[in-house]
DORORO-515833 format. One record per residue (C-alpha): residue number from 1; residue in three letters; x, y, z. Coordinates in steps of 0.02 Angstrom, whole numbers, plus 50000, padded with zeros to 5 digits. Layout:
N
+-----+--------+-------+-------+-------+
! num ! residu !    px !    py !    pz !
+-----+--------+-------+-------+-------+
! NUM !    ALA !     X !     Y !     Z !
...
+-----+--------+-------+-------+-------+
***
This chain:
293
+-----+--------+-------+-------+-------+
! num ! residu !    px !    py !    pz !
+-----+--------+-------+-------+-------+
!   1 !    MET ! 49612 ! 49041 ! 49661 !
!   2 !    MET ! 49490 ! 49023 ! 49804 !
!   3 !    PRO ! 49352 ! 49160 ! 49838 !
!   4 !    SER ! 49423 ! 49304 ! 49955 !
!   5 !    PRO ! 49381 ! 49289 ! 50133 !
!   6 !    PHE ! 49372 ! 49487 ! 50140 !
!   7 !    PRO ! 49271 ! 49583 ! 50015 !
!   8 !    VAL ! 49384 ! 49739 ! 49983 !
!   9 !    ASP ! 49547 ! 49753 ! 49902 !
!  10 !    CYS ! 49620 ! 49932 ! 49938 !
!  11 !    HIS ! 49787 ! 49930 ! 49832 !
!  12 !    MET ! 49811 ! 49893 ! 49650 !
!  13 !    HIS ! 49904 ! 49956 ! 49503 !
!  14 !    THR ! 49867 ! 49997 ! 49320 !
!  15 !    PRO ! 49985 ! 49980 ! 49170 !
!  16 !    LEU ! 50007 ! 50171 ! 49171 !
!  17 !    CYS ! 50135 ! 50148 ! 49307 !
!  18 !    GLY ! 50242 ! 50051 ! 49184 !
!  19 !    HIS ! 50267 ! 49890 ! 49284 !
!  20 !    ALA ! 50088 ! 49820 ! 49289 !
!  21 !    VAL ! 49977 ! 49730 ! 49166 !
!  22 !    GLY ! 49789 ! 49712 ! 49137 !
!  23 !    GLU ! 49641 ! 49793 ! 49057 !
!  24 !    PRO ! 49498 ! 49867 ! 49161 !
!  25 !    ALA ! 49390 ! 49718 ! 49108 !
!  26 !    GLU ! 49514 ! 49601 ! 49161 !
!  27 !    PHE ! 49529 ! 49680 ! 49341 !
!  28 !    VAL ! 49344 ! 49681 ! 49350 !
!  29 !    GLU ! 49327 ! 49499 ! 49301 !
!  30 !    ALA ! 49463 ! 49444 ! 49422 !
!  31 !    ALA ! 49378 ! 49544 ! 49565 !
!  32 !    LEU ! 49213 ! 49458 ! 49532 !
!  33 !    ALA ! 49289 ! 49289 ! 49529 !
!  34 !    ARG ! 49374 ! 49320 ! 49687 !
!  35 !    GLY ! 49213 ! 49367 ! 49773 !
!  36 !    LEU ! 49259 ! 49550 ! 49801 !
!  37 !    GLN ! 49130 ! 49684 ! 49823 !
!  38 !    THR ! 49243 ! 49845 ! 49817 !
!  39 !    ILE ! 49416 ! 49873 ! 49737 !
!  40 !    ILE ! 49524 ! 50031 ! 49742 !
!  41 !    PHE ! 49645 ! 50075 ! 49612 !
!  42 !    THR ! 49802 ! 50156 ! 49686 !
!  43 !    CYS ! 49924 ! 50182 ! 49540 !
!  44 !    HIS ! 50086 ! 50277 ! 49584 !
!  45 !    ILE ! 50068 ! 50468 ! 49586 !
!  46 !    PRO ! 50165 ! 50566 ! 49459 !
!  47 !    MET ! 50320 ! 50654 ! 49541 !
!  48 !    PRO ! 50430 ! 50802 ! 49482 !
!  49 !    SER ! 50595 ! 50703 ! 49434 !
!  50 !    ALA ! 50639 ! 50547 ! 49344 !
!  51 !    ARG ! 50740 ! 50505 ! 49504 !
!  52 !    PHE ! 50577 ! 50457 ! 49575 !
!  53 !    GLY ! 50565 ! 50309 ! 49453 !
!  54 !    GLY ! 50512 ! 50385 ! 49286 !
!  55 !    ALA ! 50406 ! 50289 ! 49161 !
!  56 !    GLY ! 50456 ! 50119 ! 49244 !
!  57 !    ILE ! 50381 ! 50159 ! 49410 !
!  58 !    ARG ! 50247 ! 50293 ! 49380 !
!  59 !    MET ! 50142 ! 50395 ! 49260 !
!  60 !    ASP ! 50177 ! 50568 ! 49204 !
!  61 !    ARG ! 50069 ! 50711 ! 49271 !
!  62 !    ASP ! 49994 ! 50732 ! 49091 !
!  63 !    MET ! 49929 ! 50544 ! 49107 !
!  64 !    LEU ! 49812 ! 50578 ! 49253 !
!  65 !    PRO ! 49664 ! 50595 ! 49131 !
!  66 !    LEU ! 49703 ! 50427 ! 49058 !
!  67 !    TYR ! 49711 ! 50358 ! 49244 !
!  68 !    ARG ! 49542 ! 50437 ! 49275 !
!  69 !    ARG ! 49467 ! 50355 ! 49116 !
!  70 !    TYR ! 49544 ! 50184 ! 49158 !
!  71 !    VAL ! 49462 ! 50188 ! 49331 !
!  72 !    GLU ! 49298 ! 50252 ! 49259 !
!  73 !    GLU ! 49297 ! 50112 ! 49130 !
!  74 !    ALA ! 49318 ! 49981 ! 49266 !
!  75 !    ARG ! 49181 ! 50070 ! 49368 !
!  76 !    ALA ! 49055 ! 50058 ! 49228 !
!  77 !    LEU ! 49097 ! 49877 ! 49195 !
!  78 !    GLY ! 49085 ! 49829 ! 49370 !
!  79 !    LYS ! 48922 ! 49920 ! 49413 !
!  80 !    ASP ! 48796 ! 49807 ! 49341 !
!  81 !    ALA ! 48886 ! 49655 ! 49425 !
!  82 !    GLY ! 48878 ! 49729 ! 49598 !
!  83 !    LEU ! 49067 ! 49778 ! 49600 !
!  84 !    GLU ! 49101 ! 49949 ! 49661 !
!  85 !    VAL ! 49271 ! 50028 ! 49589 !
!  86 !    ARG ! 49349 ! 50173 ! 49681 !
!  87 !    TYR ! 49488 ! 50299 ! 49630 !
!  88 !    GLY ! 49638 ! 50303 ! 49739 !
!  89 !    ILE ! 49823 ! 50345 ! 49728 !
!  90 !    GLU ! 49985 ! 50283 ! 49800 !
!  91 !    ALA ! 50060 ! 50451 ! 49845 !
!  92 !    GLU ! 50251 ! 50471 ! 49897 !
!  93 !    VAL ! 50316 ! 50504 ! 50070 !
!  94 !    PHE ! 50481 ! 50600 ! 50047 !
!  95 !    PRO ! 50583 ! 50721 ! 50167 !
!  96 !    ASP ! 50590 ! 50878 ! 50053 !
!  97 !    ALA ! 50450 ! 51009 ! 50071 !
!  98 !    GLN ! 50474 ! 51076 ! 49895 !
!  99 !    VAL ! 50446 ! 50909 ! 49815 !
! 100 !    MET ! 50295 ! 50876 ! 49927 !
! 101 !    GLU ! 50220 ! 51049 ! 49882 !
! 102 !    TRP ! 50233 ! 50993 ! 49699 !
! 103 !    MET ! 50139 ! 50826 ! 49740 !
! 104 !    ASP ! 50012 ! 50913 ! 49852 !
! 105 !    GLU ! 49947 ! 51004 ! 49697 !
! 106 !    ILE ! 49886 ! 50840 ! 49625 !
! 107 !    LEU ! 49818 ! 50785 ! 49795 !
! 108 !    ALA ! 49723 ! 50949 ! 49806 !
! 109 !    THR ! 49645 ! 50948 ! 49626 !
! 110 !    GLU ! 49603 ! 50756 ! 49611 !
! 111 !    ARG ! 49459 ! 50681 ! 49695 !
! 112 !    PHE ! 49535 ! 50532 ! 49768 !
! 113 !    ASP ! 49438 ! 50412 ! 49869 !
! 114 !    PHE ! 49588 ! 50345 ! 49958 !
! 115 !    ILE ! 49761 ! 50404 ! 49971 !
! 116 !    LEU ! 49909 ! 50290 ! 50025 !
! 117 !    GLY ! 50075 ! 50359 ! 50087 !
! 118 !    SER ! 50228 ! 50260 ! 50031 !
! 119 !    LEU ! 50413 ! 50285 ! 50052 !
! 120 !    HIS ! 50502 ! 50197 ! 49902 !
! 121 !    HIS ! 50673 ! 50193 ! 49978 !
! 122 !    GLN ! 50746 ! 50099 ! 49815 !
! 123 !    VAL ! 50713 ! 50254 ! 49702 !
! 124 !    GLY ! 50855 ! 50365 ! 49656 !
! 125 !    ALA ! 50788 ! 50523 ! 49733 !
! 126 !    TYR ! 50783 ! 50440 ! 49906 !
! 127 !    ARG ! 50949 ! 50358 ! 49898 !
! 128 !    ASP ! 51021 ! 50530 ! 49839 !
! 129 !    TRP ! 50938 ! 50603 ! 49992 !
! 130 !    LEU ! 51026 ! 50476 ! 50105 !
! 131 !    ARG ! 51194 ! 50492 ! 50028 !
! 132 !    GLU ! 51185 ! 50684 ! 50030 !
! 133 !    HIS ! 51142 ! 50686 ! 50216 !
! 134 !    GLY ! 51284 ! 50555 ! 50262 !
! 135 !    VAL ! 51160 ! 50423 ! 50301 !
! 136 !    THR ! 51260 ! 50261 ! 50263 !
! 137 !    SER ! 51241 ! 50124 ! 50395 !
! 138 !    ASP ! 51104 ! 49997 ! 50397 !
! 139 !    GLU ! 51043 ! 50063 ! 50571 !
! 140 !    ALA ! 51041 ! 50242 ! 50512 !
! 141 !    ILE ! 50942 ! 50211 ! 50351 !
! 142 !    VAL ! 50813 ! 50114 ! 50455 !
! 143 !    ARG ! 50805 ! 50245 ! 50583 !
! 144 !    HIS ! 50781 ! 50387 ! 50450 !
! 145 !    TYR ! 50659 ! 50275 ! 50348 !
! 146 !    PHE ! 50536 ! 50254 ! 50494 !
! 147 !    THR ! 50568 ! 50439 ! 50552 !
! 148 !    HIS ! 50511 ! 50498 ! 50383 !
! 149 !    LEU ! 50361 ! 50375 ! 50386 !
! 150 !    ALA ! 50315 ! 50449 ! 50553 !
! 151 !    ALA ! 50320 ! 50619 ! 50480 !
! 152 !    GLY ! 50210 ! 50564 ! 50338 !
! 153 !    ALA ! 50083 ! 50507 ! 50464 !
! 154 !    ARG ! 50089 ! 50679 ! 50549 !
! 155 !    SER ! 50075 ! 50770 ! 50385 !
! 156 !    GLY ! 49886 ! 50747 ! 50359 !
! 157 !    ARG ! 49908 ! 50691 ! 50175 !
! 158 !    TYR ! 49873 ! 50512 ! 50186 !
! 159 !    HIS ! 49737 ! 50394 ! 50241 !
! 160 !    SER ! 49852 ! 50240 ! 50267 !
! 161 !    LEU ! 50032 ! 50210 ! 50261 !
! 162 !    ALA ! 50084 ! 50077 ! 50127 !
! 163 !    HIS ! 50184 ! 49924 ! 50157 !
! 164 !    PRO ! 50270 ! 50005 ! 50305 !
! 165 !    ASP ! 50421 ! 49897 ! 50319 !
! 166 !    VAL ! 50466 ! 49885 ! 50137 !
! 167 !    ILE ! 50639 ! 49947 ! 50181 !
! 168 !    ARG ! 50681 ! 49762 ! 50205 !
! 169 !    LEU ! 50675 ! 49739 ! 50016 !
! 170 !    TYR ! 50764 ! 49794 ! 49855 !
! 171 !    GLY ! 50944 ! 49807 ! 49927 !
! 172 !    THR ! 50961 ! 49975 ! 50012 !
! 173 !    LEU ! 51008 ! 49888 ! 50168 !
! 174 !    ARG ! 51175 ! 49787 ! 50154 !
! 175 !    ASP ! 51153 ! 49663 ! 50298 !
! 176 !    GLY ! 50963 ! 49640 ! 50295 !
! 177 !    PHE ! 50819 ! 49699 ! 50407 !
! 178 !    GLU ! 50790 ! 49638 ! 50579 !
! 179 !    PRO ! 50613 ! 49682 ! 50646 !
! 180 !    GLU ! 50670 ! 49660 ! 50827 !
! 181 !    ARG ! 50804 ! 49792 ! 50805 !
! 182 !    ALA ! 50692 ! 49909 ! 50711 !
! 183 !    LEU ! 50564 ! 49908 ! 50847 !
! 184 !    PRO ! 50606 ! 50075 ! 50932 !
! 185 !    TRP ! 50592 ! 50170 ! 50764 !
! 186 !    PHE ! 50433 ! 50078 ! 50702 !
! 187 !    GLU ! 50350 ! 50117 ! 50866 !
! 188 !    GLU ! 50379 ! 50304 ! 50823 !
! 189 !    VAL ! 50280 ! 50273 ! 50666 !
! 190 !    VAL ! 50143 ! 50182 ! 50759 !
! 191 !    GLU ! 50130 ! 50321 ! 50887 !
! 192 !    ALA ! 50119 ! 50455 ! 50747 !
! 193 !    ALA ! 49983 ! 50350 ! 50657 !
! 194 !    VAL ! 49875 ! 50323 ! 50818 !
! 195 !    GLU ! 49896 ! 50505 ! 50870 !
! 196 !    ASN ! 49848 ! 50561 ! 50691 !
! 197 !    ASP ! 49711 ! 50439 ! 50657 !
! 198 !    VAL ! 49807 ! 50375 ! 50509 !
! 199 !    CYS ! 49791 ! 50191 ! 50463 !
! 200 !    LEU ! 49935 ! 50067 ! 50428 !
! 201 !    GLU ! 49918 ! 49952 ! 50274 !
! 202 !    LEU ! 49938 ! 49764 ! 50293 !
! 203 !    ASN ! 50006 ! 49721 ! 50122 !
! 204 !    THR ! 50000 ! 49541 ! 50058 !
! 205 !    SER ! 50119 ! 49559 ! 49914 !
! 206 !    GLY ! 50269 ! 49517 ! 50028 !
! 207 !    LEU ! 50197 ! 49342 ! 50053 !
! 208 !    PHE ! 50240 ! 49307 ! 49862 !
! 209 !    LYS ! 50409 ! 49392 ! 49837 !
! 210 !    GLY ! 50569 ! 49451 ! 49922 !
! 211 !    ASP ! 50578 ! 49361 ! 50092 !
! 212 !    TYR ! 50400 ! 49295 ! 50083 !
! 213 !    VAL ! 50331 ! 49389 ! 50239 !
! 214 !    MET ! 50183 ! 49510 ! 50226 !
! 215 !    HIS ! 50208 ! 49697 ! 50260 !
! 216 !    PRO ! 50226 ! 49739 ! 50392 !
! 217 !    ASP ! 50315 ! 49585 ! 50478 !
! 218 !    PRO ! 50197 ! 49492 ! 50601 !
! 219 !    LEU ! 50295 ! 49553 ! 50751 !
! 220 !    LEU ! 50271 ! 49732 ! 50696 !
! 221 !    ILE ! 50090 ! 49702 ! 50665 !
! 222 !    ARG ! 50064 ! 49636 ! 50844 !
! 223 !    VAL ! 50163 ! 49796 ! 50909 !
! 224 !    ALA ! 50051 ! 49902 ! 50807 !
! 225 !    ALA ! 49893 ! 49812 ! 50866 !
! 226 !    GLU ! 49937 ! 49829 ! 51040 !
! 227 !    ALA ! 49963 ! 50012 ! 51028 !
! 228 !    GLY ! 49790 ! 50033 ! 50945 !
! 229 !    ALA ! 49829 ! 50055 ! 50767 !
! 230 !    LYS ! 49704 ! 50039 ! 50629 !
! 231 !    PHE ! 49734 ! 49935 ! 50474 !
! 232 !    THR ! 49687 ! 49938 ! 50289 !
! 233 !    LEU ! 49716 ! 49784 ! 50183 !
! 234 !    GLY ! 49782 ! 49779 ! 50009 !
! 235 !    SER ! 49859 ! 49648 ! 49891 !
! 236 !    ASP ! 49968 ! 49778 ! 49799 !
! 237 !    SER ! 49917 ! 49683 ! 49644 !
! 238 !    HIS ! 50002 ! 49724 ! 49475 !
! 239 !    ILE ! 49912 ! 49584 ! 49376 !
! 240 !    PRO ! 49723 ! 49553 ! 49389 !
! 241 !    THR ! 49763 ! 49368 ! 49456 !
! 242 !    ALA ! 49847 ! 49436 ! 49609 !
! 243 !    LEU ! 49687 ! 49525 ! 49684 !
! 244 !    ALA ! 49659 ! 49475 ! 49861 !
! 245 !    GLN ! 49817 ! 49372 ! 49854 !
! 246 !    GLY ! 49859 ! 49304 ! 50037 !
! 247 !    PHE ! 49704 ! 49379 ! 50112 !
! 248 !    ASP ! 49661 ! 49218 ! 50212 !
! 249 !    GLN ! 49838 ! 49231 ! 50292 !
! 250 !    ALA ! 49814 ! 49417 ! 50330 !
! 251 !    VAL ! 49650 ! 49383 ! 50413 !
! 252 !    ARG ! 49726 ! 49246 ! 50512 !
! 253 !    GLN ! 49873 ! 49367 ! 50568 !
! 254 !    LEU ! 49764 ! 49510 ! 50611 !
! 255 !    ARG ! 49644 ! 49399 ! 50714 !
! 256 !    ALA ! 49796 ! 49320 ! 50796 !
! 257 !    SER ! 49857 ! 49501 ! 50847 !
! 258 !    GLY ! 49681 ! 49552 ! 50916 !
! 259 !    ILE ! 49620 ! 49640 ! 50768 !
! 260 !    GLY ! 49432 ! 49621 ! 50724 !
! 261 !    GLU ! 49411 ! 49748 ! 50585 !
! 262 !    VAL ! 49502 ! 49838 ! 50450 !
! 263 !    TYR ! 49458 ! 49998 ! 50366 !
! 264 !    VAL ! 49403 ! 50061 ! 50183 !
! 265 !    PHE ! 49387 ! 50236 ! 50112 !
! 266 !    ASN ! 49258 ! 50313 ! 50002 !
! 267 !    GLY ! 49280 ! 50497 ! 49958 !
! 268 !    GLY ! 49407 ! 50508 ! 50094 !
! 269 !    GLU ! 49280 ! 50451 ! 50223 !
! 270 !    ARG ! 49328 ! 50297 ! 50331 !
! 271 !    GLU ! 49222 ! 50144 ! 50363 !
! 272 !    ALA ! 49256 ! 49996 ! 50476 !
! 273 !    LEU ! 49227 ! 49821 ! 50402 !
! 274 !    PRO ! 49232 ! 49669 ! 50517 !
! 275 !    LEU ! 49353 ! 49529 ! 50478 !
! 276 !    PRO ! 49286 ! 49353 ! 50449 !
! 277 !    GLU ! 49286 ! 49232 ! 50593 !
! 278 !    LEU ! 49436 ! 49108 ! 50583 !
! 279 !    ALA ! 49310 ! 48967 ! 50563 !
! 280 !    ASP ! 49247 ! 49045 ! 50405 !
! 281 !    LEU ! 49419 ! 49062 ! 50315 !
! 282 !    PRO ! 49470 ! 48943 ! 50178 !
! 283 !    GLU ! 49607 ! 48813 ! 50207 !
! 284 !    GLY ! 49737 ! 48901 ! 50104 !
! 285 !    ASP ! 49778 ! 49019 ! 49961 !
! 286 !    GLU ! 49900 ! 48963 ! 49823 !
! 287 !    ALA ! 50018 ! 49103 ! 49769 !
! 288 !    PRO ! 49977 ! 49187 ! 49599 !
! 289 !    PRO ! 50107 ! 49255 ! 49486 !
! 290 !    SER ! 50170 ! 49424 ! 49545 !
! 291 !    ILE ! 50255 ! 49582 ! 49470 !
! 292 !    PRO ! 50371 ! 49684 ! 49590 !
! 293 !    SER ! 50309 ! 49841 ! 49653 !
+-----+--------+-------+-------+-------+
***
């Protein structure tokens, strides 16, 4: 694969989540081969019930020390080669205060550099919530999904909202996702993100699976950009060879939407990094193998 046109990948997973592969040395080697300067591991946060995915989706709480050691090993391996490795987490967005209090204990005790907020609508716990609250039509599901994401932006928990239109994948909607019809509810997410200074993630994994469109959809990216939203950039890689996948297309889309910079976090502090100019981008990027998130 070609060198990355952007030096930072802010979203990747480890085997501890149960659906990723790769040793720390392999991720470091792949990052260096792609020309990356910084990578941020963001494995799925533990949750209190197997209805949030269990061992096939996320680590147990007692595995957090293993996760720290995994990242620390990668950090030590990358240090001499000029690669910075940071400790992040993909936390959950969920409409139940008691569940969020359980998760907040982890966020309060771990020193994460970067916290993504993700609403995984495909897990049993969220589908249970929809059913228990009588949310059955596609329109109502999409509306609630984006309303919950907006609440996540207002919560103060997250630095960025991950793959913010992932509701279009994994079969929760019967008739598919139409970005144009979702705009009123997506705009609520954008408004909440801008008002609370929370980023949205441009997640390139969608280019290589599902409907083969990045997250969020280009129409939604333009709407968010026009409203002044800030973006982070991540591959959501579950294998080392997927690092920085599709970043050339992401940079082109962001530039076309009037965005000239994206953001990266270190110790919770945000830094703006300029995007490459279009003239400096490679001609194309082949799709690596992918493991679904």
